[in-house]
ZANUKE-323022 format. One record per residue (C-alpha): residue number from 1; residue in three letters; x, y, z. Coordinates in Angstrom, 3 decimals. Layout:
! ZANUKE-323022
num:NUM residuo:ALA u:X v:Y w:Z
...
END
This chain:
! ZANUKE-323022
num:1 residuo:MET u:72.554 v:128.716 w:103.407
num:2 residuo:PRO u:70.531 v:125.437 w:103.565
num:3 residuo:LEU u:72.496 v:122.617 w:105.001
num:4 residuo:LEU u:72.018 v:120.292 w:101.978
num:5 residuo:LEU u:73.303 v:123.078 w:99.571
num:6 residuo:PHE u:76.377 v:123.597 w:101.905
num:7 residuo:LEU u:77.148 v:119.923 w:101.877
num:8 residuo:LEU u:76.779 v:119.653 w:98.134
num:9 residuo:LEU u:79.165 v:122.689 w:97.646
num:10 residuo:SER u:81.628 v:121.248 w:100.204
num:11 residuo:SER u:81.658 v:117.864 w:98.443
num:12 residuo:GLY u:82.154 v:119.606 w:95.107
num:13 residuo:LEU u:85.100 v:121.552 w:96.403
num:14 residuo:TYR u:86.595 v:118.433 w:97.812
num:15 residuo:ALA u:86.129 v:116.442 w:94.608
num:16 residuo:GLN u:88.130 v:119.082 w:92.757
num:17 residuo:ASN u:91.149 v:118.242 w:94.916
num:18 residuo:VAL u:91.161 v:114.564 w:93.887
num:19 residuo:LEU u:93.474 v:113.766 w:91.054
num:20 residuo:LYS u:93.232 v:110.413 w:89.304
num:21 residuo:GLY u:95.581 v:108.871 w:86.785
num:22 residuo:VAL u:97.460 v:105.830 w:85.442
num:23 residuo:VAL u:101.165 v:105.117 w:85.263
num:24 residuo:GLU u:102.562 v:103.095 w:82.297
num:25 residuo:GLU u:105.904 v:101.956 w:81.121
num:26 residuo:SER u:107.187 v:104.177 w:78.246
num:27 residuo:GLY u:107.234 v:102.357 w:75.004
num:28 residuo:SER u:105.360 v:99.213 w:76.027
num:29 residuo:GLY u:102.373 v:100.809 w:77.628
num:30 residuo:SER u:102.409 v:98.206 w:80.355
num:31 residuo:LYS u:100.742 v:99.375 w:83.533
num:32 residuo:ILE u:103.150 v:99.703 w:86.574
num:33 residuo:GLU u:102.045 v:98.583 w:89.982
num:34 residuo:ASN u:103.308 v:100.044 w:93.276
num:35 residuo:VAL u:104.638 v:103.295 w:91.847
num:36 residuo:PHE u:105.148 v:105.604 w:94.781
num:37 residuo:VAL u:103.230 v:108.809 w:94.136
num:38 residuo:ARG u:103.825 v:111.688 w:96.528
num:39 residuo:ASP u:102.835 v:115.324 w:96.767
num:40 residuo:LEU u:105.814 v:117.254 w:97.941
num:41 residuo:SER u:103.661 v:120.244 w:98.995
num:42 residuo:ASN u:100.983 v:118.604 w:101.177
num:43 residuo:LYS u:102.852 v:115.352 w:102.069
num:44 residuo:GLN u:99.978 v:113.210 w:100.572
num:45 residuo:ALA u:101.149 v:109.818 w:99.192
num:46 residuo:THR u:99.752 v:106.813 w:97.457
num:47 residuo:LEU u:100.704 v:103.735 w:95.431
num:48 residuo:THR u:99.427 v:102.620 w:92.014
num:49 residuo:ASP u:97.301 v:99.482 w:92.006
num:50 residuo:LYS u:97.651 v:96.419 w:89.813
num:51 residuo:THR u:96.257 v:98.319 w:86.809
num:52 residuo:GLY u:98.612 v:101.218 w:87.239
num:53 residuo:LYS u:95.876 v:103.536 w:88.593
num:54 residuo:PHE u:96.218 v:106.006 w:91.413
num:55 residuo:VAL u:94.107 v:108.501 w:93.316
num:56 residuo:ILE u:95.698 v:111.396 w:95.338
num:57 residuo:ASN u:94.449 v:114.483 w:97.112
num:58 residuo:THR u:96.362 v:117.524 w:95.821
num:59 residuo:GLU u:96.053 v:121.150 w:94.679
num:60 residuo:ALA u:96.808 v:123.086 w:91.579
num:61 residuo:GLY u:100.426 v:124.213 w:91.655
num:62 residuo:HIS u:101.607 v:121.270 w:93.810
num:63 residuo:LYS u:104.549 v:119.190 w:92.701
num:64 residuo:LEU u:103.986 v:115.396 w:92.361
num:65 residuo:VAL u:106.886 v:112.876 w:92.105
num:66 residuo:PHE u:106.389 v:109.386 w:90.583
num:67 residuo:SER u:109.109 v:106.855 w:91.505
num:68 residuo:SER u:109.563 v:103.130 w:91.239
num:69 residuo:PRO u:112.697 v:100.867 w:91.327
num:70 residuo:GLY u:113.939 v:100.270 w:87.838
num:71 residuo:TYR u:112.425 v:103.455 w:86.306
num:72 residuo:ALA u:113.516 v:107.068 w:86.078
num:73 residuo:ALA u:111.470 v:109.177 w:88.422
num:74 residuo:ASP u:109.121 v:111.730 w:86.876
num:75 residuo:THR u:108.002 v:115.020 w:88.359
num:76 residuo:LEU u:105.096 v:117.305 w:87.278
num:77 residuo:ILE u:103.278 v:120.420 w:88.512
num:78 residuo:VAL u:99.468 v:119.940 w:88.935
num:79 residuo:ALA u:97.769 v:122.286 w:86.372
num:80 residuo:ASP u:94.182 v:120.917 w:86.517
num:81 residuo:PHE u:92.401 v:117.832 w:87.637
num:82 residuo:ALA u:91.893 v:116.070 w:84.312
num:83 residuo:LYS u:92.858 v:112.385 w:84.404
num:84 residuo:LEU u:96.661 v:111.914 w:84.046
num:85 residuo:ARG u:98.648 v:109.494 w:81.993
num:86 residuo:ILE u:102.192 v:109.155 w:83.268
num:87 residuo:GLU u:104.933 v:107.295 w:81.396
num:88 residuo:LEU u:108.103 v:106.145 w:83.244
num:89 residuo:LYS u:111.233 v:105.287 w:81.313
num:90 residuo:ILE u:113.263 v:102.137 w:82.152
num:91 residuo:GLN u:116.666 v:102.948 w:83.507
num:92 residuo:PRO u:119.872 v:101.207 w:82.390
num:93 residuo:ILE u:120.918 v:98.566 w:84.857
num:94 residuo:ALA u:124.003 v:100.309 w:86.235
num:95 residuo:LEU u:122.300 v:103.676 w:86.678
num:96 residuo:ARG u:119.264 v:101.959 w:88.220
num:97 residuo:GLU u:121.344 v:100.327 w:90.980
num:98 residuo:VAL u:123.165 v:103.593 w:91.818
num:99 residuo:ASN u:119.926 v:105.575 w:92.046
num:100 residuo:ILE u:117.951 v:102.986 w:93.996
num:101 residuo:THR u:120.802 v:102.671 w:96.591
num:102 residuo:ALA u:121.115 v:106.506 w:96.821
num:103 residuo:THR u:117.446 v:106.896 w:97.455
num:104 residuo:ARG u:117.246 v:104.117 w:100.074
num:105 residuo:ILE u:120.223 v:105.345 w:102.086
num:106 residuo:SER u:118.713 v:108.880 w:102.249
num:107 residuo:THR u:117.401 v:110.300 w:105.473
num:108 residuo:PHE u:113.761 v:109.626 w:104.377
num:109 residuo:ASP u:111.809 v:108.763 w:107.633
num:110 residuo:PRO u:108.244 v:107.742 w:106.754
num:111 residuo:HIS u:107.167 v:107.903 w:110.453
num:112 residuo:LYS u:108.162 v:111.586 w:110.576
num:113 residuo:GLU u:107.067 v:112.610 w:107.137
num:114 residuo:TYR u:103.885 v:110.606 w:106.913
num:115 residuo:PRO u:102.561 v:110.122 w:110.441
num:116 residuo:ASP u:98.929 v:110.198 w:109.143
num:117 residuo:VAL u:99.636 v:107.011 w:107.072
num:118 residuo:TYR u:100.367 v:105.052 w:110.300
num:119 residuo:GLU u:97.317 v:106.549 w:111.972
num:120 residuo:LYS u:95.025 v:105.760 w:109.080
num:121 residuo:ALA u:96.353 v:102.230 w:108.831
num:122 residuo:ARG u:94.959 v:101.325 w:112.249
num:123 residuo:VAL u:91.916 v:99.093 w:112.363
num:124 residuo:PHE u:89.100 v:99.585 w:114.819
num:125 residuo:PRO u:86.558 v:96.793 w:115.253
num:126 residuo:LEU u:83.510 v:99.207 w:115.393
num:127 residuo:SER u:84.637 v:101.397 w:112.490
num:128 residuo:PRO u:83.916 v:99.869 w:109.040
num:129 residuo:SER u:85.724 v:102.696 w:107.277
num:130 residuo:THR u:89.056 v:101.620 w:108.928
num:131 residuo:TRP u:88.571 v:98.158 w:107.363
num:132 residuo:PHE u:87.247 v:98.957 w:103.887
num:133 residuo:GLY u:87.635 v:102.745 w:103.304
num:134 residuo:ARG u:89.860 v:103.829 w:100.416
num:135 residuo:GLU u:92.060 v:105.928 w:102.659
num:136 residuo:ALA u:92.540 v:103.080 w:105.195
num:137 residuo:LEU u:93.322 v:100.514 w:102.483
num:138 residuo:ASN u:95.772 v:102.930 w:100.843
num:139 residuo:ALA u:97.465 v:103.708 w:104.209
num:140 residuo:ARG u:98.025 v:100.011 w:104.835
num:141 residuo:ARG u:99.548 v:99.533 w:101.441
num:142 residuo:LEU u:101.794 v:102.454 w:102.063
num:143 residuo:LYS u:102.840 v:101.182 w:105.543
num:144 residuo:LYS u:103.857 v:97.850 w:104.027
num:145 residuo:TYR u:105.731 v:99.642 w:101.248
num:146 residuo:PHE u:107.592 v:101.792 w:103.805
num:147 residuo:GLN u:108.464 v:98.638 w:105.837
num:148 residuo:SER u:109.877 v:97.011 w:102.632
num:149 residuo:GLU u:111.958 v:100.051 w:101.875
num:150 residuo:ALA u:113.390 v:100.114 w:105.429
num:151 residuo:GLU u:114.333 v:96.504 w:105.078
num:152 residuo:GLU u:116.083 v:97.134 w:101.728
num:153 residuo:ARG u:117.953 v:100.087 w:103.194
num:154 residuo:GLN u:119.235 v:97.778 w:105.965
num:155 residuo:VAL u:120.463 v:95.375 w:103.277
num:156 residuo:ASP u:122.100 v:98.318 w:101.489
num:157 residuo:ARG u:123.963 v:99.327 w:104.662
num:158 residuo:ALA u:125.391 v:95.782 w:105.131
num:159 residuo:PHE u:125.898 v:94.736 w:101.530
num:160 residuo:ASN u:127.517 v:97.997 w:100.111
num:161 residuo:ARG u:130.119 v:98.577 w:97.468
num:162 residuo:THR u:132.930 v:99.405 w:99.890
num:163 residuo:TYR u:132.476 v:96.269 w:101.893
num:164 residuo:VAL u:131.910 v:93.910 w:98.996
num:165 residuo:GLY u:134.708 v:95.449 w:97.031
num:166 residuo:SER u:137.101 v:94.786 w:99.965
num:167 residuo:LEU u:136.383 v:91.042 w:99.737
num:168 residuo:VAL u:136.316 v:90.327 w:96.064
num:169 residuo:PRO u:138.636 v:91.521 w:93.268
num:170 residuo:LEU u:135.863 v:93.080 w:91.205
num:171 residuo:LYS u:135.506 v:96.712 w:90.138
num:172 residuo:GLY u:133.136 v:98.925 w:88.067
num:173 residuo:GLN u:130.386 v:97.129 w:86.208
num:174 residuo:ASP u:131.623 v:93.729 w:87.174
num:175 residuo:LEU u:131.150 v:94.636 w:90.847
num:176 residuo:GLU u:127.686 v:96.092 w:90.088
num:177 residuo:ASP u:126.648 v:92.889 w:88.260
num:178 residuo:PHE u:127.888 v:90.669 w:91.009
num:179 residuo:MET u:126.114 v:92.700 w:93.718
num:180 residuo:SER u:122.862 v:92.671 w:91.726
num:181 residuo:LEU u:122.945 v:88.978 w:91.073
num:182 residuo:TYR u:123.925 v:87.885 w:94.586
num:183 residuo:ARG u:122.202 v:90.511 w:96.742
num:184 residuo:PRO u:121.273 v:88.807 w:100.031
num:185 residuo:PRO u:117.671 v:88.910 w:101.255
num:186 residuo:TYR u:116.726 v:90.894 w:104.359
num:187 residuo:LYS u:116.064 v:87.776 w:106.407
num:188 residuo:PHE u:119.678 v:86.659 w:105.797
num:189 residuo:ILE u:121.076 v:90.034 w:106.957
num:190 residuo:VAL u:119.169 v:90.103 w:110.214
num:191 residuo:SER u:119.725 v:86.401 w:111.111
num:192 residuo:ASN u:123.520 v:86.296 w:110.345
num:193 residuo:ASN u:126.660 v:88.138 w:111.659
num:194 residuo:SER u:129.480 v:89.816 w:109.819
num:195 residuo:VAL u:131.512 v:86.575 w:109.643
num:196 residuo:SER u:128.571 v:84.710 w:107.937
num:197 residuo:LEU u:128.108 v:87.562 w:105.466
num:198 residuo:ALA u:131.828 v:87.447 w:104.563
num:199 residuo:VAL u:131.543 v:83.746 w:103.920
num:200 residuo:TYR u:128.400 v:84.309 w:101.800
num:201 residuo:VAL u:130.165 v:87.065 w:99.719
num:202 residuo:ASN u:133.143 v:84.685 w:99.075
num:203 residuo:ASP u:131.040 v:81.681 w:98.289
num:204 residuo:SER u:128.939 v:83.823 w:95.921
num:205 residuo:TYR u:132.093 v:85.112 w:94.216
num:206 residuo:LYS u:133.136 v:81.596 w:93.438
num:207 residuo:LYS u:129.706 v:80.929 w:91.889
num:208 residuo:PHE u:129.926 v:84.172 w:89.964
num:209 residuo:MET u:133.243 v:83.321 w:88.444
num:210 residuo:ALA u:132.037 v:79.806 w:87.519
num:211 residuo:LEU u:129.385 v:81.314 w:85.366
num:212 residuo:PRO u:130.001 v:81.713 w:81.604
num:213 residuo:PRO u:131.107 v:85.294 w:80.961
num:214 residuo:ASP u:127.766 v:86.149 w:79.180
num:215 residuo:LYS u:125.793 v:85.052 w:82.209
num:216 residuo:ARG u:127.640 v:87.319 w:84.609
num:217 residuo:HIS u:125.638 v:90.348 w:83.532
num:218 residuo:LEU u:122.251 v:91.139 w:84.934
num:219 residuo:GLU u:120.900 v:92.016 w:81.423
num:220 residuo:SER u:121.190 v:88.439 w:80.420
num:221 residuo:LEU u:118.864 v:87.345 w:83.172
num:222 residuo:VAL u:116.095 v:89.846 w:82.470
num:223 residuo:SER u:113.479 v:89.233 w:79.902
num:224 residuo:PRO u:113.002 v:91.920 w:77.244
END
């Protein structure tokens, strides 16, 4: 077989494994950025861009999962390679907080599950593809995303329901709203000790109780 024909056939086969699509918010049609798209079969992963678009290498029959904080995750089986349009539904606030926390505290270890992401994220001075290539750029975005998730899990471990509930007389949805409104940033958690965190929780509780009752719910602070 001539080399040129072999290359053309090889590139054609590769192109068939590339799936493209866009992720939108159900109802509004707004494009969703930074949706985590992962293939559970071949461990490929990517994030949607500012216009909600994504590109991922996959195969027919593989299972894809689309997840983003604040939205119900969606799963599909790849049937063909026609451009996809995925709609994610907004979750109610209480359910959203429970699901996000459960996901972050899981045993997900990106270094173990996606070692190629960290390898492809490396930059070599004499290799332009490591600077500007699609895979390299996507790997660096994923690496940053994984780091952010690791930081949020650390906040979850310190600022959890059991701990906060032992310091303030709140339960149920009131506790959920309080923790959502006064969740400390990662920098605070790593730069303060347990005593400082306890003081922060108690001071935040006083601020929470000073709010009008209709302002103590997260829904009132979120634009429609």
